[in-house]
Backbone as numpy.savetxt, mean C-alpha at the origin, in Angstrom:
# Nx Ny Nz CAx CAy CAz Cx Cy Cz
10.72 15.29 -33.61 10.33 15.82 -32.29 9.06 15.12 -31.83
9.03 14.57 -30.60 7.85 13.85 -30.15 6.67 14.79 -29.96
5.49 14.27 -30.19 4.28 15.06 -30.00 4.03 15.22 -28.52
3.25 16.27 -28.10 2.96 16.46 -26.69 2.31 15.24 -26.06
1.48 14.53 -26.84 0.79 13.37 -26.28 1.76 12.30 -25.86
2.91 12.20 -26.56 3.88 11.16 -26.24 4.66 11.47 -24.98
4.49 12.68 -24.43 5.24 13.08 -23.26 4.45 12.95 -21.97
3.27 12.37 -22.03 2.45 12.23 -20.83 2.19 10.75 -20.57
2.49 10.34 -19.35 2.28 8.95 -18.94 1.41 8.90 -17.71
0.68 7.82 -17.54 -0.12 7.58 -16.34 0.44 6.35 -15.65
0.71 6.48 -14.36 1.14 5.34 -13.55 0.16 5.06 -12.43
0.14 3.83 -11.95 -0.81 3.39 -10.94 -0.11 2.97 -9.65
-0.57 3.53 -8.54 -0.21 3.01 -7.23 -1.42 2.24 -6.74
-1.38 0.92 -6.91 -2.52 0.08 -6.56 -2.20 -0.66 -5.27
-2.84 -0.24 -4.18 -2.59 -0.84 -2.87 -3.43 -2.11 -2.70
-2.94 -2.99 -1.82 -3.71 -4.15 -1.40 -3.27 -4.53 0.00
-4.16 -5.11 0.78 -3.84 -5.58 2.13 -3.70 -7.10 2.09
-2.57 -7.60 2.57 -2.28 -9.03 2.53 -2.11 -9.57 3.94
-2.82 -10.64 4.23 -2.64 -11.36 5.50 -1.97 -12.69 5.18
-0.64 -12.81 5.38 0.07 -14.03 5.00 -0.49 -15.29 5.66
-1.09 -15.15 6.83 -1.62 -16.32 7.54 -2.94 -16.80 6.94
-3.60 -15.94 6.17 -4.93 -16.28 5.67 -5.00 -16.35 4.15
-4.19 -15.57 3.47 -4.36 -15.37 2.03 -3.52 -16.28 1.16
-2.94 -17.34 1.74 -2.09 -18.25 0.96 -1.03 -17.45 0.20
-0.42 -16.54 0.94 0.55 -15.63 0.35 1.85 -16.36 0.01
2.34 -16.18 -1.20 3.61 -16.75 -1.63 4.66 -15.65 -1.54
5.74 -15.86 -0.77 6.78 -14.83 -0.66 7.28 -14.39 -2.03
7.50 -13.07 -2.17 7.85 -12.50 -3.46 9.33 -12.15 -3.53
10.01 -12.50 -4.64 11.41 -12.09 -4.80 11.59 -10.57 -4.71
10.53 -9.83 -5.06 10.62 -8.37 -5.01 10.88 -7.86 -3.60
10.51 -8.65 -2.59 10.70 -8.26 -1.19 11.91 -8.93 -0.56
12.74 -9.63 -1.35 13.80 -10.47 -0.78 14.78 -9.66 0.06
15.20 -8.48 -0.44 16.18 -7.69 0.31 15.59 -7.17 1.62
14.30 -6.80 1.59 13.65 -6.31 2.80 13.47 -7.45 3.81
13.11 -8.62 3.28 12.97 -9.80 4.13 14.27 -10.11 4.85
15.38 -10.08 4.12 16.68 -10.37 4.71 17.04 -9.35 5.79
16.78 -8.08 5.50 17.08 -7.01 6.46 16.31 -7.21 7.75
15.01 -7.50 7.64 14.18 -7.64 8.83 14.49 -8.92 9.59
14.72 -10.02 8.88 15.03 -11.29 9.55 16.34 -11.20 10.32
17.29 -10.45 9.79 18.58 -10.30 10.48 18.48 -9.39 11.69
17.46 -8.52 11.70 17.32 -7.55 12.78 16.34 -8.01 13.84
15.26 -8.66 13.40 14.22 -9.13 14.32 14.11 -10.65 14.16
15.07 -11.42 14.69 15.12 -12.86 14.42 13.94 -13.65 14.95
13.18 -13.08 15.88 12.04 -13.81 16.43 10.85 -13.81 15.48
10.93 -13.04 14.42 9.82 -12.93 13.46 10.23 -13.54 12.13
9.43 -14.49 11.64 9.65 -15.02 10.31 8.83 -14.20 9.33
9.52 -13.44 8.49 8.84 -12.52 7.58 7.87 -13.26 6.67
8.20 -14.47 6.26 7.39 -15.16 5.27 6.21 -15.91 5.87
6.37 -16.48 7.06 5.36 -17.40 7.57 4.57 -16.85 8.74
5.21 -16.12 9.63 4.56 -15.70 10.86 4.27 -14.21 10.92
4.69 -13.48 9.92 4.49 -12.03 9.96 3.01 -11.71 9.79
2.66 -10.53 10.27 1.26 -10.16 10.23 0.88 -9.44 8.96
-0.19 -8.68 9.07 -0.75 -7.97 7.93 0.29 -7.05 7.28
0.22 -6.93 5.96 1.08 -5.99 5.27 0.27 -5.23 4.22
0.55 -3.95 4.14 0.03 -3.12 3.06 1.06 -3.18 1.94
0.61 -3.47 0.73 1.53 -3.63 -0.40 1.05 -2.82 -1.59
1.96 -2.56 -2.52 1.65 -1.90 -3.79 2.02 -2.84 -4.92
1.19 -2.90 -5.94 1.43 -3.80 -7.07 2.49 -3.18 -7.99
3.50 -3.96 -8.33 4.58 -3.51 -9.19 4.85 -4.55 -10.27
5.72 -4.21 -11.20 6.13 -5.16 -12.25 7.52 -4.80 -12.74
8.07 -5.68 -13.56 9.33 -5.36 -14.23 9.08 -4.37 -15.36
10.07 -3.55 -15.67 9.94 -2.63 -16.79 10.00 -3.38 -18.11
10.83 -4.43 -18.17 10.99 -5.25 -19.38 11.09 -6.71 -18.97
10.51 -7.63 -19.75 10.57 -9.05 -19.39 11.99 -9.57 -19.21
12.94 -9.04 -20.00 14.32 -9.53 -19.90 14.99 -9.15 -18.59
14.38 -8.23 -17.82 14.94 -7.86 -16.53 14.78 -8.97 -15.49
14.01 -10.00 -15.81 13.76 -11.08 -14.85 15.04 -11.78 -14.42
16.06 -11.76 -15.25 17.31 -12.45 -14.94 18.28 -11.59 -14.13
17.89 -10.37 -13.83 18.77 -9.47 -13.09 18.10 -9.03 -11.79
18.47 -9.67 -10.66 17.81 -9.33 -9.38 18.10 -7.92 -8.89
19.10 -7.25 -9.49 19.45 -5.89 -9.07 18.58 -4.83 -9.73
17.85 -5.22 -10.77 16.97 -4.26 -11.46 15.80 -3.89 -10.56
15.59 -2.59 -10.40 14.47 -2.14 -9.56 13.17 -2.17 -10.36
12.10 -2.44 -9.67 10.80 -2.60 -10.30 10.14 -1.25 -10.54
9.03 -1.25 -11.31 8.33 -0.03 -11.66 6.85 -0.18 -11.30
6.16 0.94 -11.34 4.71 0.92 -11.16 4.04 0.65 -12.50
2.90 -0.05 -12.51 2.16 -0.23 -13.77 1.81 1.11 -14.39
1.77 1.15 -15.71 1.44 2.42 -16.36 1.47 2.32 -17.86
1.20 3.44 -18.50 1.18 3.49 -19.95 1.03 4.93 -20.42
1.03 5.12 -21.72 0.97 6.46 -22.32 -0.48 6.95 -22.39
-0.69 8.19 -22.01 -2.00 8.82 -22.04 -2.27 9.38 -23.44
-3.44 9.07 -23.99 -3.82 9.55 -25.32 -4.44 10.94 -25.21
-3.60 11.94 -25.17 -4.06 13.32 -25.00 -4.97 13.73 -26.15
-6.11 14.30 -25.81 -7.06 14.75 -26.82 -8.00 13.66 -27.29
-7.79 12.42 -26.89 -8.63 11.31 -27.31 -9.41 10.69 -26.15
-9.05 11.05 -24.92 -9.72 10.49 -23.74 -9.48 11.43 -22.57
-10.34 11.34 -21.57 -10.10 12.09 -20.34 -9.00 11.39 -19.56
-8.43 12.10 -18.59 -7.37 11.51 -17.79 -7.92 10.31 -17.01
-9.12 10.43 -16.47 -9.71 9.32 -15.71 -9.97 8.11 -16.60
-10.48 8.36 -17.81 -10.70 7.25 -18.75 -9.36 6.61 -19.14
-8.34 7.44 -19.31 -7.03 6.91 -19.64 -6.48 6.04 -18.53
-6.69 6.46 -17.28 -6.21 5.67 -16.14 -6.89 4.31 -16.10
-8.21 4.29 -16.31 -8.93 3.01 -16.29 -8.49 2.12 -17.45
-8.28 2.73 -18.63 -7.83 1.95 -19.79 -6.47 1.34 -19.54
-5.55 2.13 -19.02 -4.18 1.66 -18.80 -4.14 0.57 -17.75
-4.95 0.71 -16.71 -5.01 -0.34 -15.69 -5.49 -1.65 -16.29
-6.46 -1.57 -17.18 -6.98 -2.77 -17.85 -5.93 -3.35 -18.80
-5.27 -2.50 -19.57 -4.30 -2.98 -20.55 -3.04 -3.54 -19.90
-2.58 -2.90 -18.83 -1.31 -3.30 -18.23 -1.47 -4.49 -17.29
-2.53 -4.49 -16.48 -2.70 -5.55 -15.48 -3.92 -6.43 -15.72
-4.82 -6.00 -16.60 -6.04 -6.76 -16.82 -7.10 -6.50 -15.77
-6.91 -5.47 -14.96 -7.81 -5.18 -13.83 -8.77 -4.06 -14.19
-10.02 -4.20 -13.80 -11.03 -3.15 -14.01 -11.90 -3.06 -12.78
-12.72 -2.00 -12.73 -13.67 -1.86 -11.64 -13.09 -1.31 -10.35
-11.88 -0.76 -10.38 -11.25 -0.19 -9.19 -11.46 1.32 -9.18
-11.89 1.85 -8.06 -12.03 3.30 -7.96 -10.65 3.92 -7.87
-10.34 4.87 -8.76 -9.03 5.47 -8.86 -9.08 6.95 -8.50
-8.04 7.42 -7.86 -7.94 8.80 -7.42 -6.64 9.41 -7.95
-6.74 10.63 -8.44 -5.58 11.27 -9.07 -4.67 11.92 -8.04
-3.36 11.77 -8.24 -2.36 12.45 -7.45 -1.85 13.68 -8.19
-0.89 14.36 -7.60 -0.28 15.52 -8.26 0.58 15.06 -9.44
0.87 15.96 -10.33 1.69 15.66 -11.50 3.18 15.58 -11.11
3.85 14.60 -11.65 5.30 14.48 -11.49 5.94 14.85 -12.84
6.68 15.96 -12.87 7.18 16.45 -14.16 8.59 17.00 -14.08
9.40 16.48 -13.17 10.78 16.95 -13.07 11.51 16.65 -14.38
12.14 17.64 -14.99 12.84 17.41 -16.27 13.86 16.28 -16.16
13.84 15.40 -17.14 14.80 14.31 -17.16 14.56 13.23 -16.14
13.37 13.17 -15.57 13.09 12.17 -14.53 13.30 10.75 -15.04
13.10 10.56 -16.34 13.32 9.25 -16.94 13.79 9.46 -18.38
15.03 9.13 -18.69 15.54 9.38 -20.04 14.89 8.51 -21.12
14.21 7.44 -20.73 13.64 6.53 -21.71 12.12 6.62 -21.83
11.49 7.42 -20.96 10.03 7.48 -20.92 9.57 8.93 -20.96
8.25 9.15 -21.12 7.72 10.52 -21.10 8.13 11.27 -19.84
8.27 12.59 -19.98 8.73 13.40 -18.85 7.64 13.68 -17.83
6.40 13.76 -18.26 5.31 14.09 -17.35 4.51 12.85 -17.00
4.29 12.65 -15.70 3.51 11.51 -15.22 2.34 12.01 -14.39
1.16 11.48 -14.67 -0.03 11.75 -13.87 -0.35 10.45 -13.13
0.03 10.34 -11.86 -0.22 9.10 -11.12 -1.65 9.04 -10.58
-2.17 7.85 -10.51 -3.44 7.56 -9.85 -3.20 6.50 -8.78
-4.08 6.47 -7.79 -3.97 5.44 -6.78 -5.35 4.85 -6.49
-5.33 3.64 -5.97 -6.55 2.96 -5.57 -6.19 1.81 -4.66
-7.19 1.08 -4.20 -6.95 -0.06 -3.33 -7.88 -1.19 -3.75
-7.38 -2.42 -3.71 -8.11 -3.57 -4.21 -7.92 -4.74 -3.25
-8.95 -5.54 -2.99 -8.77 -6.73 -2.13 -7.73 -7.67 -2.74
-6.91 -8.26 -1.89 -5.86 -9.15 -2.38 -6.43 -10.33 -3.16
-7.59 -10.83 -2.73 -8.21 -11.96 -3.43 -8.54 -11.60 -4.88
-8.79 -10.31 -5.13 -9.15 -9.88 -6.48 -7.94 -9.64 -7.37
-6.77 -9.52 -6.77 -5.58 -9.22 -7.57 -4.67 -10.43 -7.75
-4.87 -11.49 -6.95 -3.98 -12.64 -6.98 -3.82 -13.25 -8.38
-4.91 -13.36 -9.10 -4.84 -14.04 -10.39 -4.07 -13.24 -11.45
-3.81 -11.96 -11.17 -3.08 -11.14 -12.14 -1.58 -11.09 -11.85
-1.14 -11.76 -10.79 0.27 -11.74 -10.43 1.07 -12.68 -11.33
2.36 -12.42 -11.45 3.22 -13.26 -12.27 3.26 -12.79 -13.71
3.34 -13.74 -14.65 3.42 -13.40 -16.06 4.82 -12.97 -16.48
4.95 -12.57 -17.73 6.28 -12.25 -18.25 6.88 -11.00 -17.61
6.00 -10.12 -17.08 6.50 -8.93 -16.38 6.61 -9.15 -14.88
6.35 -10.38 -14.43 6.48 -10.76 -13.02 5.79 -9.76 -12.09
4.51 -9.52 -12.37 3.71 -8.62 -11.55 3.70 -9.16 -10.11
3.99 -8.30 -9.15 4.10 -8.76 -7.76 3.88 -7.60 -6.80
3.36 -7.90 -5.61 3.23 -6.85 -4.58 4.58 -6.58 -3.92
4.84 -5.32 -3.65 6.00 -4.91 -2.86 5.46 -4.30 -1.57
5.99 -4.72 -0.46 5.45 -4.29 0.83 5.67 -2.81 1.06
4.59 -2.14 1.45 4.64 -0.72 1.79 4.76 -0.54 3.29
4.06 -1.40 4.05 4.14 -1.27 5.51 3.67 -2.54 6.20
4.17 -2.72 7.41 3.77 -3.81 8.30 4.25 -3.44 9.70
3.77 -4.14 10.70 4.26 -3.87 12.05 5.76 -4.14 12.15
6.23 -5.16 11.43 7.65 -5.48 11.46 8.49 -4.33 10.90
8.03 -3.73 9.80 8.74 -2.60 9.21 8.74 -1.41 10.17
7.61 -1.13 10.78 7.52 -0.01 11.72 8.46 -0.22 12.91
8.50 -1.46 13.41 9.40 -1.76 14.53 10.85 -1.56 14.14
11.21 -2.07 12.97 12.59 -1.96 12.51 13.00 -0.50 12.30
12.19 0.27 11.58 12.55 1.64 11.26 12.54 2.53 12.49
11.63 2.28 13.42 11.61 3.06 14.66 12.87 2.80 15.47
13.36 1.55 15.42 14.54 1.16 16.17 15.83 1.62 15.49
15.89 1.49 14.15 17.11 1.78 13.42 17.23 3.23 12.97
16.11 3.92 12.80 16.13 5.31 12.33 15.32 6.19 13.28
15.71 6.23 14.57 14.93 7.03 15.53 15.11 8.53 15.31
14.12 9.29 15.69 14.23 10.75 15.70 13.85 11.24 17.08
14.23 12.45 17.39 13.97 12.99 18.73 12.48 13.07 19.03
11.69 13.49 18.06 10.26 13.67 18.27 9.43 12.52 17.68
10.08 11.61 16.96 9.34 10.52 16.34 8.79 10.92 14.98
8.00 10.02 14.41 7.45 10.23 13.08 5.94 10.44 13.13
5.43 11.22 12.20 4.00 11.37 12.03 3.59 10.50 10.83
3.53 9.21 11.11 3.25 8.26 10.05 4.55 7.73 9.45
4.68 6.39 9.42 5.93 5.77 9.00 5.62 4.54 8.16
6.27 4.43 7.00 6.14 3.22 6.19 7.46 2.99 5.47
7.57 1.88 4.74 8.82 1.56 4.07 9.20 2.60 3.03
8.22 3.33 2.49 8.48 4.29 1.42 8.70 5.70 1.92
8.74 5.89 3.22 9.01 7.22 3.73 8.28 7.51 5.03
8.53 8.69 5.56 7.92 9.11 6.82 7.89 10.62 6.86
7.13 11.13 7.83 7.14 12.57 8.10 7.72 12.77 9.49
8.77 13.57 9.58 9.33 13.92 10.87 8.29 14.72 11.66
8.03 14.29 12.89 6.96 14.92 13.66 7.23 16.38 13.96
8.47 16.75 14.12 8.78 18.15 14.47 8.81 19.04 13.23
9.54 18.63 12.21 9.75 19.51 11.05 8.76 19.28 9.92
8.03 18.14 9.98 7.14 17.74 8.89 7.90 17.44 7.61
9.21 17.38 7.69 10.03 17.06 6.52 9.87 15.59 6.15
9.82 15.32 4.85 9.74 13.94 4.41 11.09 13.25 4.58
11.07 12.07 5.14 12.26 11.22 5.24 12.11 10.16 4.16
12.99 10.16 3.15 12.78 9.29 2.00 13.39 7.91 2.19
13.25 7.05 1.19 13.69 5.67 1.30 15.20 5.56 1.43
15.93 6.44 0.78 17.39 6.37 0.89 17.86 6.71 2.30
17.14 7.59 2.99 17.47 7.90 4.38 17.07 6.75 5.31
15.97 6.07 5.00 15.48 4.98 5.86 16.23 3.68 5.64
16.51 3.36 4.37 17.07 2.05 4.03 18.47 2.12 3.43
18.90 3.31 3.04 20.17 3.42 2.35 20.07 3.05 0.89
18.87 3.01 0.34 18.66 2.64 -1.07 17.23 3.00 -1.46
17.00 3.07 -2.77 15.64 3.19 -3.27 14.99 1.81 -3.30
13.67 1.77 -3.26 12.95 0.51 -3.36 12.57 0.25 -4.81
11.98 1.25 -5.47 11.57 1.13 -6.86 12.45 2.03 -7.73
12.30 1.92 -9.03 13.11 2.72 -9.96 12.62 4.17 -10.01
13.48 5.03 -10.54 13.14 6.42 -10.85 12.56 7.13 -9.64
11.42 7.84 -9.83 10.79 8.55 -8.71 9.54 7.83 -8.24
9.45 6.52 -8.46 8.26 5.77 -8.08 8.12 5.65 -6.56
9.23 5.66 -5.83 9.13 5.66 -4.37 8.33 6.86 -3.89
8.61 8.01 -4.49 7.92 9.25 -4.10 6.43 9.17 -4.44
6.11 8.54 -5.56 4.70 8.38 -5.93 3.96 7.49 -4.94
4.59 6.39 -4.54 3.96 5.49 -3.57 3.75 6.22 -2.24
4.75 6.97 -1.82 4.64 7.71 -0.57 3.52 8.74 -0.65
3.42 9.46 -1.78 2.37 10.46 -1.95 0.99 9.81 -1.91
0.86 8.64 -2.53 -0.43 7.93 -2.52 -0.76 7.45 -1.11
0.24 6.95 -0.41 0.01 6.49 0.97 -0.44 7.65 1.87
0.14 8.82 1.66 -0.27 9.98 2.46 -1.71 10.40 2.15
-2.20 10.07 0.97 -3.61 10.33 0.64 -4.53 9.25 1.22
-4.00 8.05 1.37 -4.79 6.95 1.93 -5.00 7.10 3.43
-3.98 7.57 4.14 -4.03 7.64 5.60 -5.23 8.41 6.16
-5.55 9.62 5.65 -6.67 10.37 6.25 -8.00 9.63 6.17
-8.19 8.79 5.16 -9.45 8.06 5.05 -9.61 7.07 6.19
-8.50 6.47 6.60 -8.54 5.54 7.72 -8.54 6.25 9.07
-8.25 7.53 9.08 -8.41 8.32 10.30 -9.87 8.70 10.51
-10.60 8.81 9.41 -12.01 9.22 9.47 -12.95 8.04 9.63
-12.51 6.85 9.22 -13.37 5.67 9.29 -12.47 4.44 9.40
-12.83 3.45 10.24 -11.93 2.30 10.44 -11.80 1.38 9.23
-12.76 1.42 8.32 -12.70 0.54 7.15 -13.38 1.23 5.96
-12.78 2.32 5.46 -13.45 3.13 4.44 -13.72 2.40 3.13
-12.92 1.39 2.80 -13.11 0.66 1.55 -13.78 -0.70 1.76
-14.23 -0.94 3.00 -14.97 -2.15 3.35 -14.21 -3.42 2.93
-12.96 -3.49 3.37 -12.12 -4.64 3.07 -12.09 -5.68 4.18
-12.65 -5.34 5.35 -12.70 -6.31 6.44 -13.70 -7.41 6.12
-13.52 -8.55 6.76 -14.40 -9.71 6.53 -15.85 -9.33 6.87
-16.77 -9.39 5.92 -18.16 -9.00 6.21 -18.85 -9.94 7.19
-18.29 -11.13 7.39 -18.89 -12.10 8.31 -18.39 -11.92 9.74
-17.50 -10.99 9.94 -17.03 -10.71 11.29 -15.52 -10.69 11.39
-15.01 -9.82 12.25 -13.57 -9.69 12.45 -13.30 -9.36 13.92
-12.12 -9.74 14.36 -11.69 -9.41 15.72 -11.31 -7.94 15.82
-11.44 -7.39 17.02 -10.99 -6.02 17.24 -9.49 -5.91 16.99
-8.75 -6.96 17.34 -7.30 -6.94 17.13 -6.96 -6.89 15.65
-7.76 -7.52 14.80 -7.53 -7.47 13.35 -7.77 -6.06 12.82
-8.81 -5.42 13.31 -9.10 -4.05 12.89 -7.99 -3.10 13.34
-7.47 -3.32 14.56 -6.38 -2.48 15.05 -5.13 -2.66 14.20
-4.84 -3.89 13.77 -3.66 -4.12 12.94 -3.79 -3.40 11.60
-4.98 -3.42 11.01 -5.20 -2.69 9.76 -4.95 -1.20 9.98
-5.50 -0.67 11.06 -5.34 0.75 11.36 -3.87 1.12 11.53
-3.13 0.32 12.27 -1.72 0.62 12.51 -0.89 0.56 11.24
-1.12 -0.47 10.43 -0.31 -0.66 9.22 -0.61 0.43 8.19
-1.87 0.81 8.05 -2.22 1.84 7.07 -1.77 3.22 7.56
-1.99 3.51 8.83 -1.63 4.83 9.35 -0.14 4.96 9.61
0.55 3.83 9.81 1.97 3.89 10.11 2.25 4.37 11.51
1.34 4.06 12.43 1.49 4.47 13.83 0.94 3.36 14.72
1.69 3.01 15.78 1.20 2.02 16.73 0.10 2.64 17.59
-0.91 1.84 17.92 -2.04 2.31 18.73 -2.08 1.54 20.05
-2.44 2.21 21.12 -2.60 1.54 22.41 -3.91 0.74 22.38
-3.84 -0.55 22.76 -4.97 -1.46 22.55 -6.25 -0.98 23.22
-6.19 -0.65 24.49 -7.42 -0.25 25.21 -7.99 1.05 24.66
-7.11 1.98 24.32 -7.57 3.25 23.77 -8.24 3.04 22.41
-7.62 2.19 21.58 -8.19 1.92 20.26 -9.57 1.29 20.41
-9.70 0.32 21.29 -10.98 -0.35 21.50 -12.04 0.63 21.98
-11.66 1.52 22.89 -12.61 2.49 23.42 -13.09 3.43 22.32
-12.18 3.92 21.50 -12.56 4.83 20.42 -13.50 4.14 19.43
-13.21 2.89 19.10 -14.04 2.17 18.14 -15.46 1.96 18.68
-15.56 1.58 19.95 -16.87 1.26 20.51 -17.67 2.49 20.90
-16.99 3.60 21.16 -17.71 4.83 21.52 -18.43 5.42 20.32
-17.96 5.12 19.12 -18.63 5.61 17.92 -19.58 4.52 17.43
-20.85 4.64 17.80 -21.82 3.60 17.49 -22.12 3.48 16.00
-21.69 4.47 15.22 -21.94 4.42 13.78 -20.95 3.54 13.04
-19.91 3.08 13.73 -18.87 2.33 13.06 -19.06 0.82 13.14
-19.15 0.30 14.35 -19.14 -1.15 14.54 -20.37 -1.64 15.28
-20.70 -2.89 15.03 -21.71 -3.56 15.84 -21.19 -4.94 16.20
-21.56 -5.39 17.41 -21.08 -6.66 17.91 -21.86 -7.81 17.28
-21.13 -8.82 16.84 -21.75 -9.99 16.25 -22.15 -10.98 17.35
-23.10 -11.83 17.06 -23.48 -12.89 18.00 -22.51 -14.06 17.93
-21.63 -14.05 16.92 -20.67 -15.13 16.75 -19.41 -14.87 17.58
-18.73 -15.95 17.94 -17.45 -15.88 18.62 -16.40 -16.57 17.77
-15.20 -16.05 17.81 -14.09 -16.65 17.08 -13.33 -17.59 18.02
-13.37 -18.88 17.73 -12.70 -19.88 18.56 -11.49 -20.47 17.84
-10.98 -19.78 16.82 -9.90 -20.33 16.01 -8.54 -20.27 16.69
-8.42 -19.45 17.74 -7.14 -19.31 18.43 -7.25 -19.86 19.85
-6.13 -20.30 20.43 -6.15 -20.79 21.82 -6.61 -19.70 22.77
-7.16 -20.13 23.89 -7.60 -19.17 24.90 -9.07 -18.83 24.80
-9.44 -17.73 25.41 -10.83 -17.30 25.46 -11.33 -16.92 24.07
-12.53 -17.39 23.70 -13.09 -17.00 22.39 -13.19 -15.48 22.26
-12.94 -14.99 21.07 -12.94 -13.54 20.83 -14.27 -13.09 20.24
-14.71 -11.92 20.69 -15.92 -11.32 20.11 -15.63 -10.87 18.69
-16.59 -11.08 17.81 -16.46 -10.63 16.43 -17.31 -9.38 16.22
-16.87 -8.53 15.32 -17.57 -7.29 15.00 -17.77 -7.20 13.49
-18.70 -6.35 13.09 -18.89 -6.04 11.68 -19.22 -4.55 11.58
-19.19 -4.03 10.36 -19.52 -2.62 10.17 -20.99 -2.39 10.49
-21.26 -1.32 11.23 -22.63 -1.01 11.60 -23.42 -0.49 10.42
-22.73 0.13 9.49 -23.37 0.67 8.29 -22.33 0.77 7.20
-22.78 0.97 5.98 -21.84 1.09 4.88 -20.93 2.28 5.09
-19.72 2.16 4.60 -18.77 3.25 4.70 -19.34 4.50 4.03
-19.20 5.66 4.67 -19.71 6.88 4.05 -19.01 7.17 2.73
-19.68 7.90 1.88 -19.10 8.26 0.58 -17.79 9.00 0.80
-16.77 8.58 0.07 -15.46 9.20 0.20 -15.46 10.51 -0.60
-15.53 11.62 0.12 -15.67 12.91 -0.55 -14.32 13.47 -0.98
-13.63 12.69 -1.81 -12.40 13.15 -2.42 -12.54 12.95 -3.92
-11.91 13.82 -4.66 -12.07 13.78 -6.10 -11.38 12.59 -6.71
-12.04 11.97 -7.68 -11.43 10.86 -8.41 -10.57 11.43 -9.53
């Protein structure tokens, strides 16, 4: 009979923001089916080369031998918690280091997932944690025998597709590839309802969705709570794209700009102009002050 310690696992929902036009992003096989779906539906957009910002979650194969089977669904990084030998938070940091080689990420605990029989080959109880990391800091950990790779959680292309293909009478209160909330009923719309399939194995889709729902309020309270925007300056349009992709809601450009500028504690105008794109040079902005302390429990 397995010991209680062997029945507890910790998994990680590690988010990252990727700008394919800037981050030398290499298209991932993990996103191949989604890429095909979007390219066939929105032919004017090249998912790999011209698509905009995407919010992604780091995933891997469950076993190295799964690399030869494209039908195998991926899993979230994780490992067994040493009950009685470490705190849950210490266990999460240890597992992140052991599984991905990553340290120094602020992690936040989600609710426990303990549905009986959720995984016949792994512990029954999972304590998920989530965090967010700059893409530049995670790039070197991608690949390897477990083919660590980001799977897209949201983008403007995904929002456009799902709004068009899965409309509701009242719309959604936040929409991403891993689920949505129906605006009228507040009922969760899962991946099988949105795509006709799961994205990840087991109940990992639900974990990603739960973590995303915890991430959204932070971006409602502050435009860049984790200070991931370019410290040397960013366009207002870039900030709006981050807001839309993380929140899963399109924003009206003039309204978004007005809200950002009316709160003097958020942004300050830079003396620099961005001349990298055709047309009139764009004003650059930076954070007016450091992001306030995130008053949520780790």
